[in-house]
C-alpha positions as CSV (number, residue, x, y, z in Angstrom):
1,X,142.0,97.3,127.1
2,X,144.2,97.9,124.1
3,X,144.5,94.2,123.4
4,X,141.2,94.1,121.6
5,X,141.1,97.7,120.2
6,X,141.5,94.8,119.3
7,X,136.2,80.5,109.0
8,X,131.9,62.1,92.9
9,X,130.7,62.6,89.6
10,X,127.4,63.4,87.8
11,X,125.0,60.5,87.0
12,X,124.3,60.5,83.3
13,X,121.0,61.6,82.0
14,X,120.8,58.6,79.6
15,X,120.9,56.2,82.6
16,X,118.2,58.1,84.5
17,X,115.9,58.3,81.5
18,X,116.3,54.6,80.8
19,X,115.7,53.6,84.4
20,X,112.6,55.9,84.6
21,X,111.2,54.4,81.4
22,X,111.5,50.9,82.7
23,X,109.3,51.6,85.8
24,X,107.0,54.2,84.3
25,X,104.0,51.9,84.1
26,X,104.1,50.9,87.8
27,X,105.7,54.0,89.4
28,X,103.9,57.3,90.1
29,X,105.6,60.4,88.5
30,X,108.1,62.4,90.5
31,X,106.3,64.8,92.9
32,X,106.3,68.4,92.0
33,X,106.1,70.3,95.3
34,X,104.6,73.3,93.5
35,X,101.9,71.4,91.6
36,X,98.7,71.4,93.5
37,X,100.6,72.8,96.5
38,X,101.1,69.1,97.7
39,X,104.2,69.6,99.7
40,X,102.8,72.7,101.4
41,X,99.5,71.2,102.3
42,X,100.4,67.5,102.7
43,X,104.2,67.4,103.2
44,X,104.4,63.8,104.5
45,X,102.3,62.6,101.5
46,X,104.7,64.4,99.2
47,X,107.7,62.9,100.9
48,X,106.2,59.4,100.6
49,X,105.9,60.0,96.9
50,X,109.5,61.1,96.7
51,X,110.6,57.9,98.6
52,X,108.6,55.7,96.2
53,X,110.2,57.3,93.2
54,X,113.7,57.0,94.8
55,X,113.1,53.3,95.6
56,X,112.2,52.7,92.0
57,X,114.9,54.7,90.1
58,X,117.4,55.6,92.8
59,X,118.1,59.0,94.3
60,X,118.5,61.8,91.8
61,X,119.6,65.4,92.5
62,X,116.1,66.5,91.9
63,X,114.5,64.0,94.2
64,X,117.0,64.6,97.0
65,X,116.6,68.3,96.7
66,X,112.8,68.0,96.9
67,X,113.0,65.7,99.9
68,X,115.3,68.3,101.6
69,X,112.9,71.1,100.8
70,X,110.0,69.2,102.3
71,X,111.8,68.5,105.5
72,X,112.8,72.1,105.7
73,X,109.1,73.1,105.3
74,X,108.1,71.1,108.3
75,X,110.9,72.5,110.4
76,X,113.4,69.7,110.4
77,X,116.4,71.7,109.1
78,X,119.1,69.1,110.0
79,X,117.3,66.4,108.1
80,X,116.8,68.8,105.2
81,X,120.5,69.4,105.0
82,X,121.2,65.7,104.9
83,X,119.2,65.4,101.7
84,X,120.7,68.5,100.2
85,X,124.1,67.0,100.9
86,X,123.0,63.9,99.0
87,X,121.8,66.1,96.1
88,X,125.1,67.9,96.0
89,X,127.1,64.7,96.1
90,X,125.1,63.5,93.1
91,X,125.6,66.7,91.2
92,X,128.8,68.4,92.6
93,X,129.0,70.9,89.7
94,X,125.7,72.4,90.6
95,X,126.4,75.9,91.9
96,X,122.9,76.5,93.2
97,X,123.0,73.3,95.3
98,X,126.5,74.1,96.5
99,X,125.5,77.6,97.6
100,X,122.4,76.2,99.5
101,X,124.6,73.8,101.3
102,X,127.1,76.5,102.2
103,X,124.3,78.7,103.6
104,X,123.0,75.7,105.6
105,X,126.4,75.0,107.1
106,X,126.8,78.7,108.1
107,X,123.4,78.7,109.7
108,X,124.2,75.5,111.6
109,X,127.6,76.8,112.7
110,X,129.4,73.9,110.9
111,X,132.3,76.1,110.0
112,X,134.8,73.6,108.6
113,X,132.1,72.2,106.3
114,X,131.1,75.7,105.3
115,X,134.7,76.5,104.3
116,X,134.7,73.3,102.0
117,X,131.4,74.2,100.4
118,X,132.3,77.8,99.9
119,X,135.6,76.9,98.4
120,X,133.9,74.6,95.9
121,X,131.4,77.4,95.2
122,X,134.1,79.9,94.3
123,X,135.6,77.4,92.0
124,X,132.3,76.7,90.3
125,X,130.9,80.2,90.1
126,X,133.4,82.7,91.4
127,X,130.6,83.9,93.7
128,X,131.3,87.2,95.5
129,X,129.0,86.2,98.4
130,X,131.1,83.0,98.8
131,X,134.3,85.0,98.8
132,X,132.9,87.4,101.4
133,X,131.9,84.5,103.7
134,X,135.3,82.8,103.3
135,X,136.9,86.1,104.2
136,X,135.0,86.3,107.4
137,X,135.7,82.6,108.3
138,X,139.4,83.0,107.7
139,X,139.8,86.5,109.1
140,X,140.4,85.2,112.6
141,X,143.3,82.8,111.7
142,X,144.5,83.5,108.1
143,X,144.7,87.2,107.3
144,X,146.4,86.7,103.9
145,X,143.7,84.4,102.7
146,X,140.9,86.6,104.1
147,X,142.4,89.6,102.4
148,X,142.3,87.8,99.0
149,X,138.7,86.8,99.5
150,X,137.6,90.2,100.6
151,X,139.2,91.9,97.6
152,X,137.4,89.5,95.3
153,X,134.1,90.0,97.2
154,X,134.5,93.8,96.8
155,X,133.7,93.4,93.1
156,X,130.1,93.3,94.2
157,X,128.9,96.8,95.3
158,X,127.0,95.4,98.3
159,X,130.3,94.3,100.0
160,X,132.5,97.3,99.1
161,X,131.7,99.4,102.2
162,X,132.3,96.6,104.8
163,X,135.3,95.3,103.0
164,X,136.9,98.8,102.9
165,X,136.5,98.9,106.7
166,X,137.7,95.4,107.2
167,X,140.9,95.3,105.1
168,X,143.1,97.6,107.3
169,X,142.2,95.6,110.4
170,X,143.5,92.3,109.0
171,X,147.1,93.6,109.5
172,X,146.7,93.6,113.2
173,X,149.2,91.1,114.6
174,X,147.1,90.2,117.6
175,X,144.6,87.5,117.0
176,X,142.4,88.8,119.8
177,X,142.5,92.4,118.8
178,X,141.9,91.6,115.2
179,X,138.9,89.4,116.0
180,X,137.3,92.0,118.2
181,X,137.8,94.7,115.6
182,X,136.5,92.6,112.8
183,X,133.5,91.6,114.9
184,X,132.8,95.3,115.6
185,X,132.9,96.2,111.9
186,X,130.6,93.3,111.0
187,X,128.2,94.3,113.8
188,X,128.2,98.0,112.7
189,X,127.2,96.8,109.2
190,X,124.6,94.5,110.8
191,X,126.2,91.2,109.7
192,X,125.1,89.7,112.9
193,X,125.6,85.9,112.2
194,X,129.1,86.7,111.0
195,X,129.7,89.0,114.0
196,X,128.6,86.2,116.4
197,X,131.1,83.8,114.8
198,X,134.0,86.3,115.2
199,X,133.1,87.3,118.7
200,X,132.6,83.7,119.7
201,X,136.1,82.9,118.4
202,X,137.5,85.8,120.4
203,X,135.7,84.6,123.5
204,X,137.2,81.1,123.1
205,X,140.8,82.4,123.4
206,X,142.9,82.3,126.5
207,X,142.8,84.2,128.7
208,X,139.1,84.8,128.7
209,X,137.9,88.2,127.5
210,X,134.5,88.8,129.2
211,X,133.7,91.6,126.8
212,X,134.0,89.2,123.9
213,X,131.4,86.9,125.6
214,X,129.1,89.9,126.1
215,X,129.4,91.0,122.4
216,X,128.6,87.4,121.4
217,X,125.4,87.6,123.5
218,X,124.4,90.9,121.8
219,X,125.0,89.4,118.3
220,X,122.8,86.4,119.2
221,X,120.1,88.8,120.5
222,X,120.1,90.7,117.3
223,X,119.3,87.4,115.4
224,X,116.4,86.5,117.7
225,X,118.5,83.9,119.5
226,X,119.1,83.8,123.3
227,X,122.2,85.8,124.2
228,X,121.4,85.7,127.9
229,X,123.8,82.8,128.6
230,X,126.8,84.7,127.2
231,X,125.8,87.9,129.0
232,X,125.5,86.1,132.3
233,X,128.9,84.4,131.8
234,X,130.5,87.8,131.0
235,X,128.9,89.4,134.1
236,X,130.1,86.6,136.3
237,X,133.6,86.8,135.0
238,X,133.8,90.6,135.2
239,X,131.1,92.2,137.4
240,X,133.0,95.4,137.7
241,X,133.6,95.9,134.0
242,X,131.7,99.0,132.8
243,X,131.6,97.7,129.3
244,X,130.2,94.4,130.3
245,X,127.5,96.1,132.3
246,X,126.8,98.4,129.4
247,X,126.3,95.5,127.1
248,X,124.2,93.8,129.7
249,X,122.0,96.9,129.6
250,X,121.7,96.7,125.8
251,X,120.8,93.0,126.2
252,X,118.0,93.8,128.6
253,X,116.7,96.5,126.1
254,X,116.7,94.0,123.3
255,X,114.7,91.4,125.3
256,X,112.2,94.0,126.6
257,X,113.4,94.3,130.2
258,X,113.4,98.1,130.6
259,X,113.9,98.3,134.4
260,X,116.8,95.8,134.3
261,X,118.3,97.8,131.4
262,X,118.2,101.0,133.4
263,X,119.9,99.3,136.4
264,X,122.7,97.8,134.3
265,X,123.3,101.0,132.4
266,X,123.4,103.1,135.6
267,X,126.0,100.7,137.0
268,X,128.0,101.1,133.8
269,X,127.9,104.9,134.1
270,X,128.9,104.7,137.8
271,X,131.9,102.5,136.9
272,X,133.0,104.8,134.1
273,X,131.5,108.2,134.9
274,X,133.4,110.0,132.1
275,X,132.0,107.8,129.3
276,X,129.6,109.8,127.1
277,X,128.3,106.7,125.5
278,X,126.9,105.3,128.7
279,X,125.3,108.6,129.5
280,X,123.7,108.7,126.1
281,X,122.4,105.2,126.4
282,X,120.8,106.0,129.7
283,X,119.2,109.0,128.0
284,X,117.8,106.7,125.3
285,X,116.6,104.2,127.8
286,X,114.7,106.8,129.9
287,X,113.4,108.4,126.7
288,X,111.9,105.0,125.6
289,X,110.2,104.7,129.0
290,X,108.8,108.3,128.7
291,X,110.7,109.6,131.7
292,X,111.6,112.9,130.1
293,X,113.4,114.6,133.0
294,X,115.9,111.7,133.4
295,X,116.3,111.4,129.6
296,X,117.1,115.1,129.3
297,X,119.6,114.9,132.1
298,X,121.6,112.0,130.6
299,X,121.4,113.4,127.1
300,X,122.9,116.7,128.3
301,X,125.5,114.7,130.3
302,X,126.6,112.9,127.1
303,X,127.0,116.2,125.3
304,X,129.1,117.7,128.1
305,X,131.2,114.6,128.6
306,X,132.0,114.4,124.9
307,X,132.9,118.1,124.6
308,X,129.8,118.7,122.5
309,X,130.3,115.9,120.0
310,X,127.8,116.6,117.2
311,X,126.6,113.0,117.3
312,X,125.4,113.4,120.9
313,X,124.1,116.8,120.2
314,X,121.9,115.3,117.5
315,X,120.4,112.9,120.1
316,X,119.6,115.8,122.4
317,X,118.1,117.8,119.5
318,X,115.9,114.9,118.4
319,X,114.8,114.5,122.0
320,X,113.6,118.2,122.2
321,X,111.8,117.8,118.8
322,X,109.4,115.2,120.2
323,X,105.9,116.7,120.6
324,X,105.6,115.3,124.1
325,X,108.8,117.0,125.4
326,X,108.3,120.5,126.8
327,X,110.8,120.7,129.6
328,X,114.4,122.0,130.0
329,X,115.1,121.3,133.6
330,X,118.0,119.0,134.1
331,X,121.6,119.9,134.9
332,X,124.3,118.0,133.1
333,X,127.3,116.5,134.7
334,X,130.2,118.9,134.4
335,X,133.6,117.8,133.3
336,X,136.5,119.3,131.4
337,X,138.1,115.9,130.7
338,X,137.7,114.8,127.1
339,X,137.5,111.1,126.3
340,X,138.2,109.3,123.0
341,X,135.1,107.8,121.5
342,X,134.6,105.4,118.6
343,X,131.4,104.1,117.0
344,X,130.0,100.9,118.3
345,X,127.3,98.5,117.2
346,X,123.9,99.8,116.1
347,X,121.6,97.9,118.5
348,X,118.4,99.9,118.5
349,X,115.4,99.1,116.3
350,X,115.3,102.7,115.2
351,X,119.0,102.6,114.2
352,X,119.9,105.5,116.6
353,X,123.6,106.1,116.8
354,X,125.4,105.6,120.1
355,X,129.0,105.5,120.9
356,X,131.3,103.6,123.2
357,X,134.4,104.9,124.8
358,X,137.6,103.5,123.5
359,X,139.2,101.1,126.0
């Protein structure tokens, strides 16, 4: 599948001080969520105090921010964002508020609003994080803008590695291939929310690419979300796709369904018997279950199928170094046909390297 080898003005302080002085005798002081731990222990009481103050002097950036923080602390994130939006509208040149709002939009998947907030943030603070997020959001539809933002983000050391990997991909003329490749790089660097956005974009294109749906599910799983819906949709669309079955197996591993994972990975290996990655993943799966004979068999198969690729040899060596392993009994699958392999996402808690055959 070569096609996929292949986002008002500031109220014056003078007015606020004057208004506050007029009501000081009859109005309680603004709540401090840290003082006495009020908001943490009695959030609704703290929120009531905020509302009293706002009714007396009007909403200020501080009051709106506090109200948002309180709603966030009780688990009502959407209502919290509404108050942070109010705070930001009252103080639009506050970079801290703008960044919080941008982060909130990203978390909620409100992409167009995220672009607006991030664009305002780079104007206010030339924030490298904001440039990086804008690069991701725009990478799927505006390569030139994404390139500019990624280059600016790379001034920050934490983004240099991933940006170096992403920049060459942006020249891919195929929107689908570019999205899939960008998503894979983001996943490799464990930027899972960003990877979910990009894979979801790829999955929304026509014609449907089941593998994009499956990768979306994996990205969701990695964030503690439910990726099962996307995995089921991918399997329904392409039940004979080895890669979809492979990703289904990874999904089952991540949600703790070991037997189902073995079944899906075995099916993937039968659909693409020359794929060293699927053999290695079966080895890992059996290894986790403590089935040493089967684990050794599939590790050896991965080494043979990959023509002794050192990355697969390292998996086999690590297997033999386990104190509980004292057998050398299995016979690997024999083949003289080499296959191209490329790194795929790191999906295991122990960050064990696995590979996926190039489509």
